[in-house]
Backbone bond lengths (Angstrom), bond angles and torsions (degrees), N, CA, C in turn:
res aa  C-N    CA-C-N  psi(-1)  N-CA   C-N-CA  omega(-1)  CA-C   N-CA-C  phi
1 M - - - 1.462 - - 1.520 109.31 -
2 S 1.322 117.02 128.56 1.460 119.98 -179.78 1.512 109.98 -72.84
3 E 1.343 115.25 159.35 1.453 119.83 -173.50 1.519 112.25 -61.90
4 D 1.353 116.78 -36.40 1.457 118.31 -176.25 1.526 112.18 -75.52
5 L 1.335 119.18 -4.45 1.458 121.82 177.66 1.516 112.40 -103.05
6 I 1.333 116.61 -1.85 1.463 118.92 178.73 1.526 108.75 -71.69
7 P 1.364 117.61 122.31 1.455 119.81 -177.75 1.522 111.70 -62.22
8 V 1.313 115.22 139.78 1.454 121.56 175.33 1.521 106.70 -113.28
9 K 1.314 117.29 116.19 1.444 121.01 -175.95 1.521 110.15 -96.35
10 P 1.332 117.76 110.82 1.457 119.20 174.92 1.522 109.44 -61.32
11 P 1.327 117.41 148.90 1.451 119.33 -175.46 1.523 113.12 -61.74
12 E 1.347 117.98 -24.64 1.458 118.82 -178.01 1.523 112.57 -79.43
13 N 1.323 118.07 -13.61 1.464 120.31 178.10 1.517 110.13 -77.54
14 E 1.334 115.34 139.15 1.456 120.65 177.01 1.521 108.69 -124.41
15 L 1.320 115.78 141.38 1.452 121.73 176.41 1.521 108.20 -123.41
16 L 1.324 115.32 124.02 1.452 121.54 177.15 1.525 108.30 -123.17
17 I 1.312 116.63 125.96 1.458 121.31 176.54 1.523 108.05 -102.48
18 V 1.313 115.62 122.55 1.465 121.81 -178.13 1.524 107.84 -108.82
19 T 1.310 116.50 121.98 1.455 120.85 -179.82 1.522 108.52 -147.55
20 G 1.318 116.95 -171.84 1.448 120.31 179.32 1.510 112.62 134.67
21 M 1.316 115.09 -168.22 1.451 121.75 -175.23 1.529 111.56 -70.69
22 S 1.313 115.53 140.29 1.458 120.69 175.20 1.529 108.93 -61.77
23 G 1.332 116.21 130.26 1.457 120.42 -179.20 1.510 113.89 92.19
24 A 1.348 117.13 -1.50 1.465 119.81 -176.91 1.521 113.23 -88.59
25 G 1.333 118.39 -3.16 1.466 119.49 173.69 1.509 116.42 115.82
26 R 1.351 118.00 23.60 1.463 118.89 -178.86 1.528 112.13 -61.75
27 T 1.332 117.52 -39.86 1.460 120.18 -178.84 1.523 111.14 -64.44
28 T 1.326 116.88 -44.23 1.466 120.58 177.27 1.524 110.98 -61.40
29 A 1.327 116.42 -42.50 1.463 120.48 178.44 1.527 110.75 -62.57
30 A 1.339 116.39 -41.38 1.467 120.51 179.73 1.518 110.66 -62.50
31 H 1.324 117.53 -42.70 1.468 121.04 179.14 1.527 111.02 -64.25
32 A 1.326 116.90 -40.19 1.462 120.25 178.66 1.524 110.90 -63.70
33 L 1.320 116.62 -41.32 1.468 120.21 178.83 1.522 110.87 -65.69
34 E 1.327 117.78 -40.56 1.460 120.81 177.11 1.517 110.82 -60.30
35 D 1.337 117.41 -41.30 1.458 121.01 178.99 1.526 111.61 -63.69
36 M 1.325 116.98 -25.06 1.457 121.65 179.27 1.520 112.43 -89.78
37 G 1.330 117.39 2.28 1.462 120.25 176.92 1.504 115.37 98.07
38 W 1.331 118.41 4.80 1.459 120.36 176.12 1.521 109.75 -75.21
39 Y 1.320 116.36 146.14 1.461 121.99 171.98 1.521 106.42 -90.67
40 V 1.319 116.35 114.50 1.464 121.32 -171.86 1.527 110.05 -105.44
41 V 1.328 115.89 129.04 1.463 122.60 177.28 1.519 107.94 -120.21
42 E 1.319 116.64 124.75 1.460 121.34 179.13 1.523 110.18 -109.72
43 G 1.316 115.63 142.14 1.460 120.28 175.86 1.513 114.89 81.37
44 L 1.338 117.73 13.65 1.470 120.20 179.30 1.530 109.10 -80.57
45 P 1.321 118.80 124.02 1.473 120.05 177.31 1.523 110.15 -57.90
46 P 1.321 117.90 140.01 1.464 120.70 -176.59 1.520 113.87 -53.91
47 E 1.354 116.36 -36.56 1.460 118.90 -176.13 1.526 112.99 -70.07
48 L 1.357 117.76 -10.81 1.461 120.90 179.49 1.528 112.90 -97.64
49 V 1.334 116.99 -2.37 1.457 119.91 179.69 1.522 111.04 -62.09
50 T 1.345 116.41 -43.04 1.460 120.47 179.32 1.524 111.03 -60.11
51 T 1.314 116.57 -42.41 1.465 120.99 179.17 1.527 110.95 -61.65
52 M 1.329 116.43 -42.72 1.459 119.48 -179.27 1.522 111.49 -67.36
53 M 1.316 117.79 -39.52 1.461 120.22 177.35 1.510 111.08 -65.28
54 D 1.329 117.44 -33.42 1.454 121.73 176.39 1.523 110.00 -63.16
55 I 1.326 116.53 -44.29 1.468 120.70 178.96 1.524 110.73 -62.30
56 I 1.344 115.86 -43.18 1.463 120.33 179.87 1.525 110.75 -63.39
57 A 1.351 116.41 -42.04 1.458 120.49 -178.86 1.522 111.86 -63.20
58 R 1.335 117.21 -28.90 1.463 120.79 -179.26 1.524 112.82 -84.44
59 H 1.341 116.78 -1.70 1.468 121.55 177.24 1.530 108.21 -131.39
60 P 1.328 116.26 75.76 1.469 120.79 -176.19 1.531 111.60 -53.57
61 G 1.333 114.34 135.32 1.452 120.26 177.95 1.512 114.72 86.49
62 S 1.331 117.92 -8.80 1.460 120.17 -177.76 1.527 111.29 -70.26
63 V 1.321 116.59 -49.20 1.461 122.31 178.71 1.522 108.18 -139.86
64 E 1.319 117.12 117.54 1.457 120.21 179.54 1.525 112.23 -93.01
65 K 1.342 116.20 -30.34 1.459 120.44 -178.37 1.523 108.81 -131.12
66 L 1.323 116.44 114.43 1.455 122.53 -179.44 1.522 109.53 -112.01
67 A 1.332 115.83 126.99 1.458 121.35 174.05 1.521 108.20 -117.05
68 V 1.323 116.49 125.01 1.463 122.63 -179.77 1.527 108.03 -110.04
69 V 1.321 115.87 120.94 1.464 121.41 -178.85 1.521 108.36 -98.77
70 I 1.322 116.49 121.32 1.468 122.44 -177.17 1.517 108.90 -122.18
71 D 1.340 116.81 128.91 1.455 120.39 177.42 1.524 109.85 -136.92
72 V 1.327 116.52 -174.91 1.455 120.40 -173.78 1.528 112.98 -69.69
73 R 1.332 116.47 -12.13 1.466 118.88 177.60 1.525 111.95 -87.97
74 T 1.354 116.08 -9.39 1.447 120.23 -178.61 1.528 110.63 -69.91
75 R 1.320 116.66 133.59 1.457 120.26 178.14 1.529 109.43 -62.20
76 G 1.304 118.20 137.94 1.461 121.40 -176.20 1.503 111.16 94.90
77 L 1.359 115.32 -33.26 1.449 123.40 171.47 1.533 112.16 52.73
78 Y 1.319 115.22 -158.35 1.448 120.42 -174.72 1.519 112.80 -88.34
79 S 1.302 117.18 -9.60 1.457 119.35 -177.10 1.520 111.89 -60.96
80 N 1.338 116.81 -32.88 1.467 119.35 178.50 1.523 111.88 -116.84
81 M 1.332 116.81 16.22 1.461 119.02 -178.00 1.519 111.51 -69.40
82 L 1.334 117.16 -43.36 1.461 119.56 -179.23 1.524 110.65 -63.05
83 E 1.325 116.58 -38.28 1.460 120.05 176.49 1.525 110.57 -63.49
84 A 1.348 115.98 -41.48 1.459 119.81 179.26 1.528 111.37 -64.59
85 L 1.336 117.11 -39.22 1.462 120.63 177.55 1.526 110.92 -63.21
86 G 1.325 116.22 -37.81 1.457 119.61 176.17 1.515 111.98 -62.77
87 Q 1.327 117.14 -38.56 1.463 121.56 177.65 1.524 111.19 -66.29
88 I 1.334 116.15 -36.57 1.469 120.57 177.98 1.523 110.08 -62.84
89 E 1.324 116.01 -46.85 1.467 120.12 179.19 1.521 111.18 -63.61
90 A 1.339 116.83 -40.34 1.462 120.98 -179.85 1.521 111.67 -65.25
91 S 1.321 117.10 -24.36 1.460 121.29 179.72 1.524 112.19 -83.57
92 G 1.332 117.10 -0.46 1.462 120.26 178.90 1.506 113.87 86.94
93 I 1.324 117.39 12.45 1.458 121.32 179.86 1.522 108.91 -96.28
94 T 1.319 116.06 124.62 1.456 119.87 175.15 1.524 109.12 -93.00
95 Y 1.303 115.73 148.29 1.448 119.55 -177.13 1.516 109.64 -149.90
96 R 1.312 114.60 165.70 1.456 121.54 169.97 1.522 107.91 -120.71
97 M 1.324 116.46 148.87 1.459 119.64 178.01 1.518 109.00 -124.11
98 L 1.331 115.27 126.72 1.460 123.00 176.63 1.521 108.70 -103.98
99 F 1.316 116.20 125.96 1.461 121.43 178.33 1.523 107.69 -113.50
100 L 1.336 116.32 119.66 1.455 121.91 178.97 1.522 109.84 -96.19
101 D 1.314 116.25 130.96 1.457 121.40 -177.93 1.523 109.03 -133.87
102 A 1.307 115.78 165.66 1.459 122.73 175.81 1.512 107.96 -161.92
103 S 1.318 116.15 164.06 1.464 120.00 -178.86 1.524 110.47 -68.20
104 D 1.329 115.10 153.98 1.462 119.59 178.64 1.525 111.51 -58.74
105 D 1.336 116.82 -41.74 1.468 120.05 -178.55 1.524 110.92 -60.13
106 L 1.326 116.07 -44.22 1.463 118.99 -179.24 1.525 111.28 -66.63
107 L 1.320 116.97 -42.19 1.460 120.20 179.65 1.528 111.17 -62.10
108 V 1.325 116.22 -40.65 1.465 119.57 177.24 1.526 110.15 -61.04
109 R 1.331 116.78 -45.00 1.473 120.20 180.00 1.517 111.44 -61.89
110 R 1.328 116.56 -40.72 1.461 119.33 -178.61 1.529 111.13 -64.96
111 F 1.312 117.40 -41.14 1.460 119.42 178.18 1.525 111.06 -68.65
112 E 1.323 116.95 -38.09 1.456 119.60 178.24 1.523 111.19 -66.39
113 Q 1.330 117.08 -41.42 1.459 120.06 179.05 1.519 111.53 -65.62
114 G 1.336 115.54 -35.18 1.457 119.58 178.51 1.521 113.67 -81.96
115 R 1.345 115.67 -6.03 1.466 121.51 178.48 1.528 111.80 52.85
116 R 1.313 114.51 47.06 1.456 119.57 178.22 1.527 108.94 -138.35
117 P 1.306 117.49 150.89 1.463 120.28 -179.27 1.523 111.33 -79.21
118 H 1.309 115.45 158.50 1.460 120.32 171.84 1.527 107.63 -72.82
119 P 1.342 118.18 141.17 1.471 120.25 -177.06 1.519 114.85 -56.81
120 L 1.336 118.08 -24.06 1.467 120.52 -176.50 1.524 113.84 -110.99
121 Q 1.323 118.71 8.35 1.463 118.08 -174.74 1.523 113.58 -78.33
122 G 1.333 118.17 -22.28 1.464 119.77 179.52 1.513 110.95 57.96
123 D 1.335 116.45 -126.34 1.459 121.01 179.10 1.525 111.94 -91.94
124 G 1.329 116.17 2.97 1.457 119.68 -178.36 1.514 112.89 -91.72
125 R 1.339 115.24 -159.55 1.464 121.68 -179.56 1.524 110.74 -87.41
126 I 1.331 115.26 166.42 1.469 119.96 174.96 1.523 109.63 -57.61
127 L 1.319 116.80 -42.39 1.462 120.28 -178.77 1.524 111.49 -62.70
128 D 1.326 117.46 -31.99 1.469 120.33 177.13 1.526 109.96 -63.25
129 G 1.331 116.30 -41.69 1.466 120.50 178.48 1.519 111.86 -65.23
130 I 1.336 116.83 -41.04 1.466 121.44 178.78 1.525 110.35 -63.29
131 T 1.317 116.48 -43.37 1.473 120.73 179.11 1.524 111.09 -61.96
132 A 1.343 116.44 -43.05 1.463 120.24 178.90 1.518 111.05 -64.06
133 E 1.313 116.20 -39.12 1.471 119.55 -179.44 1.524 110.73 -68.20
134 R 1.315 117.79 -40.08 1.471 119.98 178.73 1.529 110.51 -60.32
135 E 1.313 117.09 -41.74 1.456 120.80 179.02 1.518 110.67 -64.37
136 L 1.333 116.08 -40.58 1.458 120.83 -179.31 1.530 111.72 -66.27
137 L 1.342 115.95 -31.28 1.470 120.29 -172.04 1.526 114.46 -98.75
138 K 1.304 118.33 -1.13 1.458 119.01 -171.45 1.523 112.73 -60.20
139 D 1.335 118.09 -40.34 1.463 119.79 179.55 1.527 111.73 -72.27
140 V 1.333 116.48 -35.99 1.469 120.13 177.39 1.525 109.48 -64.21
141 K 1.335 116.96 -45.94 1.463 121.10 179.84 1.523 111.37 -58.59
142 S 1.330 116.72 -38.40 1.468 120.25 -177.59 1.522 112.18 -65.23
143 Q 1.351 117.47 -22.10 1.462 120.65 -179.21 1.521 113.18 -99.89
144 A 1.333 117.37 -0.51 1.464 120.44 -178.96 1.527 110.67 -68.04
145 H 1.327 115.38 142.56 1.462 120.04 176.98 1.528 111.05 -76.73
146 V 1.319 115.81 -33.63 1.464 120.95 179.51 1.527 108.10 -133.61
147 V 1.329 117.36 126.27 1.463 122.47 172.49 1.528 106.56 -111.69
148 L 1.318 116.19 119.52 1.466 121.46 -176.22 1.523 108.97 -115.26
149 D 1.323 115.68 116.82 1.465 121.60 177.77 1.525 108.32 -87.12
150 T 1.333 116.02 118.15 1.470 120.90 -175.55 1.524 112.63 -99.32
151 T 1.329 117.33 11.57 1.463 120.58 -174.68 1.525 112.34 -55.10
152 K 1.322 117.05 -41.17 1.465 120.68 -175.77 1.523 112.74 -103.05
153 L 1.321 116.95 14.01 1.461 120.56 -178.19 1.518 110.76 -107.80
154 N 1.334 117.02 132.29 1.457 119.72 169.29 1.522 108.77 -85.89
155 V 1.320 117.24 -173.76 1.468 120.49 -177.19 1.518 111.25 -58.97
156 H 1.334 116.51 -44.71 1.462 119.85 -178.51 1.523 111.59 -67.61
157 G 1.340 115.86 -40.11 1.463 119.59 179.60 1.509 112.19 -64.48
158 L 1.339 116.91 -38.98 1.459 120.20 178.16 1.521 110.54 -67.08
159 G 1.343 116.83 -42.30 1.457 119.50 177.58 1.516 111.92 -59.46
160 S 1.333 116.53 -41.52 1.470 120.54 178.23 1.520 111.12 -64.61
161 A 1.331 116.62 -40.77 1.462 120.26 179.82 1.527 111.02 -63.13
162 I 1.328 116.84 -40.91 1.467 120.40 179.07 1.520 110.07 -63.10
163 R 1.302 116.62 -40.51 1.471 119.31 -179.59 1.518 111.76 -67.65
164 E 1.297 116.85 -38.90 1.459 119.60 178.19 1.526 111.10 -64.97
165 L 1.330 116.28 -34.71 1.461 120.46 -176.93 1.523 112.97 -79.57
166 F 1.324 117.75 -37.54 1.463 119.74 -167.79 1.524 115.17 -124.55
167 S 1.323 117.78 11.59 1.453 119.91 175.69 1.521 110.03 -97.13
168 D 1.333 115.77 133.14 1.461 120.57 176.72 1.523 111.52 -87.53
169 D 1.328 116.40 -6.85 1.457 120.96 -173.70 1.517 112.93 -103.63
170 G 1.337 117.45 9.23 1.441 119.68 -179.49 1.519 111.12 78.04
171 P 1.344 117.22 -145.97 1.459 120.43 -176.63 1.524 111.85 -58.91
172 V 1.329 115.32 150.56 1.457 120.53 -177.92 1.520 110.83 -61.48
173 R 1.327 115.90 140.64 1.447 121.70 179.60 1.523 109.65 -99.28
174 L 1.323 115.16 143.15 1.449 121.55 175.48 1.526 108.20 -95.67
175 R 1.326 116.47 128.47 1.456 121.64 177.55 1.518 107.97 -94.45
176 L 1.315 115.95 111.28 1.457 122.06 -174.96 1.526 109.96 -109.50
177 N 1.326 116.51 120.24 1.460 121.87 174.08 1.520 108.87 -93.13
178 V 1.323 116.90 123.76 1.457 121.67 173.94 1.527 106.62 -105.45
179 M 1.328 116.38 113.93 1.466 121.63 -170.73 1.534 110.74 -118.88
180 S 1.318 115.76 124.89 1.462 119.28 170.85 1.521 108.62 -87.83
181 F 1.331 115.73 150.20 1.465 119.43 179.72 1.521 109.74 -157.16
182 G 1.320 115.44 165.58 1.457 121.92 175.78 1.524 110.01 -106.93
183 F 1.342 116.41 128.17 1.460 119.63 -179.48 1.524 112.02 -59.61
184 K 1.326 117.20 -30.50 1.469 118.40 -177.35 1.527 112.21 -70.80
185 Y 1.352 116.31 -11.89 1.465 120.61 176.63 1.527 112.10 -102.43
186 G 1.319 116.94 2.96 1.450 120.77 178.48 1.516 113.15 101.79
187 V 1.328 115.40 149.42 1.465 122.03 179.72 1.533 109.07 -80.37
188 P 1.334 119.11 135.33 1.475 121.16 177.95 1.522 111.56 -57.26
189 A 1.317 116.42 128.80 1.460 120.84 -175.74 1.521 112.66 -70.67
190 D 1.350 117.39 -24.17 1.462 120.03 -174.37 1.525 113.33 -100.19
191 A 1.339 117.20 15.43 1.457 120.14 -177.32 1.523 111.17 -77.02
192 N 1.332 115.98 134.18 1.461 121.09 173.02 1.529 111.06 -85.99
193 F 1.329 116.11 -30.35 1.459 122.56 177.79 1.527 107.98 -134.15
194 I 1.329 116.57 144.80 1.461 121.05 176.65 1.526 108.15 -129.42
195 A 1.316 115.89 124.18 1.455 122.11 177.78 1.528 108.67 -112.83
196 D 1.320 116.33 130.08 1.465 122.14 -179.50 1.519 108.45 -103.57
197 V 1.328 117.47 112.94 1.468 120.97 -178.15 1.523 111.79 -107.21
198 R 1.327 116.72 24.52 1.465 120.04 178.05 1.524 112.03 -75.09
199 F 1.340 117.79 -0.34 1.465 120.52 174.31 1.521 111.29 -75.43
200 I 1.336 116.93 -14.77 1.463 121.84 178.99 1.532 108.86 -86.08
201 P 1.326 118.35 137.41 1.471 120.18 177.93 1.527 111.50 -53.10
202 N 1.314 115.86 140.99 1.461 121.73 -172.56 1.528 111.85 -84.95
203 P 1.343 118.21 119.09 1.472 120.71 176.69 1.527 112.88 -61.31
204 H 1.316 117.23 -15.59 1.468 120.73 179.23 1.518 111.00 -57.46
205 W 1.344 116.15 -30.72 1.462 119.88 -176.67 1.521 112.67 -90.30
206 V 1.323 117.14 6.63 1.471 121.82 173.58 1.519 106.70 -104.56
207 P 1.333 119.15 109.34 1.469 122.23 -170.97 1.520 114.83 -49.55
208 E 1.337 117.10 -43.80 1.463 119.06 -176.50 1.530 112.22 -73.62
209 L 1.333 117.93 -17.84 1.466 121.72 -179.60 1.526 112.81 -97.28
210 R 1.335 116.22 -19.54 1.469 119.57 -174.04 1.525 113.25 -55.34
211 P 1.326 121.78 -44.29 1.475 120.37 -178.05 1.530 113.91 -76.09
212 L 1.337 117.08 -9.29 1.460 120.91 -177.73 1.524 110.21 -89.79
213 T 1.312 117.02 -179.73 1.470 121.97 177.60 1.521 109.53 -129.30
214 G 1.318 115.25 174.68 1.458 120.76 178.69 1.515 114.05 -66.73
215 Q 1.319 117.62 -8.53 1.465 120.95 175.95 1.524 112.26 -85.56
216 D 1.333 116.92 -11.23 1.466 120.95 176.83 1.520 109.43 -83.63
217 E 1.328 116.19 140.26 1.454 121.46 -173.78 1.520 112.17 -61.16
218 T 1.329 118.34 -37.70 1.465 120.06 -178.80 1.531 111.23 -65.07
219 V 1.325 116.66 -39.35 1.462 120.31 177.63 1.528 109.82 -69.54
220 R 1.315 116.63 -42.81 1.468 120.59 179.52 1.528 109.85 -58.86
221 T 1.333 117.26 -45.37 1.456 121.25 179.48 1.522 111.30 -62.41
222 F 1.331 116.23 -41.14 1.467 121.29 179.15 1.532 110.40 -62.75
223 V 1.337 116.48 -47.47 1.471 121.04 -176.19 1.521 111.07 -66.72
224 L 1.328 117.23 -52.20 1.463 120.60 -175.79 1.517 112.47 -72.21
225 G 1.342 116.22 -19.73 1.455 119.61 179.72 1.510 114.13 -82.89
226 N 1.324 117.12 -9.38 1.452 120.14 179.86 1.523 110.89 -74.06
227 Q 1.330 114.73 151.70 1.456 120.62 -177.89 1.530 110.72 -59.46
228 G 1.305 115.56 128.95 1.455 121.57 176.80 1.515 114.85 92.36
229 A 1.344 118.52 -18.19 1.464 120.53 -176.22 1.529 111.77 -67.84
230 G 1.321 116.05 -48.92 1.458 119.54 179.60 1.511 112.33 -63.74
231 E 1.351 116.15 -40.40 1.460 120.39 178.18 1.525 110.84 -64.03
232 F 1.344 116.48 -38.32 1.461 120.45 177.69 1.524 110.98 -59.83
233 V 1.326 116.97 -46.99 1.466 120.98 -179.16 1.523 110.04 -62.34
234 D 1.329 116.34 -45.22 1.469 120.06 -179.30 1.521 111.29 -58.51
235 R 1.326 116.00 -49.20 1.462 119.87 -174.99 1.523 112.15 -73.67
236 Y 1.323 116.54 -30.84 1.462 118.54 179.34 1.522 110.42 -68.44
237 V 1.327 116.39 -43.31 1.469 119.90 177.41 1.522 109.81 -61.91
238 E 1.328 116.73 -43.27 1.466 120.73 179.95 1.524 110.90 -61.89
239 A 1.339 116.86 -40.72 1.465 120.52 -179.77 1.523 111.89 -68.26
240 L 1.326 117.92 -29.54 1.456 121.42 -178.45 1.529 113.04 -77.17
241 L 1.318 117.81 -22.54 1.466 120.48 -174.05 1.524 113.00 -54.31
242 P 1.338 120.51 -53.41 1.479 118.68 -179.53 1.522 112.83 -68.45
243 V 1.345 116.90 -27.79 1.461 119.91 179.03 1.526 110.67 -68.29
244 L 1.326 116.54 -47.92 1.460 120.70 -178.60 1.526 110.97 -64.92
245 E 1.320 116.81 -38.85 1.457 119.86 178.08 1.531 109.97 -65.83
246 G 1.337 117.05 -38.15 1.456 120.58 176.96 1.517 111.70 -65.09
247 Y 1.338 116.40 -38.96 1.463 119.61 175.81 1.523 110.85 -58.22
248 R 1.319 116.78 -44.44 1.464 120.68 -178.88 1.525 110.38 -63.86
249 R 1.333 117.21 -41.01 1.471 119.84 179.72 1.525 111.38 -63.94
250 E 1.328 115.67 -33.77 1.459 120.29 -179.13 1.534 111.89 -90.34
251 N 1.336 116.66 10.40 1.466 122.22 177.41 1.531 112.56 60.80
252 K 1.324 116.03 33.76 1.467 120.69 171.59 1.521 106.18 -89.97
253 H 1.321 117.29 121.30 1.461 120.74 -169.20 1.525 114.37 -101.16
254 Y 1.315 117.60 -15.07 1.456 120.35 -175.22 1.527 109.97 -133.10
255 A 1.309 116.16 139.64 1.455 121.14 175.12 1.526 108.39 -150.62
256 T 1.323 115.65 151.59 1.461 120.81 -179.61 1.518 109.65 -125.96
257 L 1.321 115.37 125.44 1.454 123.25 174.05 1.522 107.61 -105.72
258 A 1.318 117.05 115.62 1.464 121.54 -178.52 1.527 109.14 -103.72
259 V 1.315 115.73 129.78 1.462 122.59 -178.62 1.524 107.24 -117.17
260 G 1.325 116.54 119.73 1.456 119.26 -172.53 1.517 114.55 -118.61
261 C 1.315 115.05 143.18 1.458 122.62 167.06 1.534 106.36 -127.94
262 T 1.301 118.38 -162.97 1.463 119.14 -175.55 1.526 112.62 -67.49
263 G 1.342 116.11 -54.30 1.455 119.67 -175.36 1.517 115.37 -110.73
264 G 1.322 117.88 -6.44 1.462 120.39 179.19 1.512 114.01 74.77
265 K 1.345 116.46 28.47 1.472 119.74 -175.48 1.524 112.94 -114.59
266 H 1.337 116.83 -40.37 1.458 119.39 -172.61 1.530 112.69 -111.67
267 R 1.356 116.17 -74.97 1.462 121.01 -170.87 1.522 112.83 -63.73
268 S 1.328 117.17 -48.46 1.466 119.52 -177.65 1.517 111.25 -64.67
269 V 1.325 116.98 -34.56 1.466 120.38 179.86 1.527 110.32 -67.75
270 A 1.333 116.83 -47.40 1.462 120.53 -178.81 1.524 111.25 -63.88
271 I 1.329 117.02 -44.06 1.466 120.08 -179.77 1.528 110.74 -67.91
272 S 1.323 117.61 -39.43 1.468 120.74 177.73 1.519 111.16 -60.43
273 E 1.330 116.02 -43.69 1.465 120.01 179.96 1.528 110.59 -61.81
274 E 1.335 116.95 -40.72 1.462 119.93 -179.18 1.528 111.10 -71.26
275 L 1.331 117.03 -42.70 1.464 119.47 176.78 1.529 111.01 -61.04
276 A 1.332 116.68 -42.87 1.459 120.64 179.94 1.521 110.95 -62.30
277 R 1.333 116.31 -41.24 1.467 120.24 179.65 1.523 110.54 -61.94
278 R 1.322 116.29 -42.20 1.465 120.15 -178.06 1.528 111.45 -72.45
279 L 1.314 116.54 -43.69 1.467 120.46 -177.44 1.525 112.19 -69.05
280 D 1.323 116.48 -29.08 1.461 120.29 -179.35 1.522 111.94 -68.70
281 Q 1.325 117.14 -13.79 1.461 121.23 177.89 1.525 112.48 -84.18
282 L 1.342 116.58 -8.35 1.458 119.99 -179.36 1.520 110.16 -74.61
283 P 1.328 117.79 146.61 1.472 119.93 177.18 1.522 111.13 -69.24
284 N 1.318 115.38 140.92 1.468 122.54 173.94 1.520 113.46 64.93
285 V 1.336 116.84 26.35 1.459 121.85 175.59 1.524 108.49 -128.08
286 T 1.325 116.78 127.28 1.458 122.20 175.19 1.519 108.32 -109.86
287 V 1.321 116.90 125.22 1.464 121.58 -173.04 1.526 110.74 -110.14
288 N 1.317 114.56 133.93 1.464 122.10 174.96 1.521 107.83 -122.78
289 T 1.339 117.29 131.70 1.461 121.84 -177.49 1.526 110.08 -104.62
290 I 1.329 115.69 130.90 1.462 122.31 179.98 1.525 108.46 -128.60
291 H 1.319 117.30 132.14 1.460 121.87 175.98 1.538 107.58 -112.82
292 R 1.315 113.86 92.34 1.471 119.37 -169.81 1.519 113.97 -61.68
293 D 1.341 116.60 -42.47 1.462 119.04 -170.71 1.523 113.02 -109.89
294 L 1.303 116.49 9.81 1.460 119.44 178.56 1.521 109.48 -65.28
295 G 1.331 116.21 128.35 1.456 120.43 -179.35 1.511 113.35 99.75
296 R 1.343 116.37 -11.39 1.473 118.87 176.59 1.523 109.60 -82.94
297 E 1.317 116.30 148.49 1.459 121.23 178.33 1.516 109.50 -94.42
């Protein structure tokens, strides 16, 4: 290899190799990593990992976290994986390797439930394929930085474990969209929660407020100063607390709270802004505010 082709790995780049027993949860792990911002590549032959890291290094900022998922269906397989890992290290690239494992009984059940054969069972039993794979992977497993037994983990538990192991931001954050809208333009189809604030007097009927929006301080003061508005915000935030925490426990990363008034210009905008301000103070919640119908006539 010529000197100008030797990959240079910037310190901010991370390489994670995900491998392990078939049926032990590689797909779930890959999805969890994607949700955390990793760029996940499945089916890449081990000997091409160095080439891909070289490409990434030559385009700073393109991919900061690369996860390569390798299984027994990958061309090149494990027979030359250890050699490929040695080449990666020799190129100056540091990496971590996650090996997913599970008990034979559980793996057999998973293949039976999925009504599919083990990739290595051939004309034999599922257990024959599992035994062959364990023998093939024993040296790879011995070099893994992290071995995670998924026998007692469901999908949510495995996702949480992956986040605890490979997230730099601590506990998973919930991305909450707070969206104002006008009922006369239709209810947002993707809303998880819908709040109707048409119980608040409409600033539309106040001449000096009609041309303004809920983002203007005078309208905001008018809306939040009305009887019941402040209490509504207080109780709505309080009611959402156990729901949002439950979403995080179940690894649900996105939710939309839609707040509606008649036209989506005054009341829903002001209440959405206040709800977003309050909810954004919660730990592990990132809030984005959207005013869907603001500006429509």
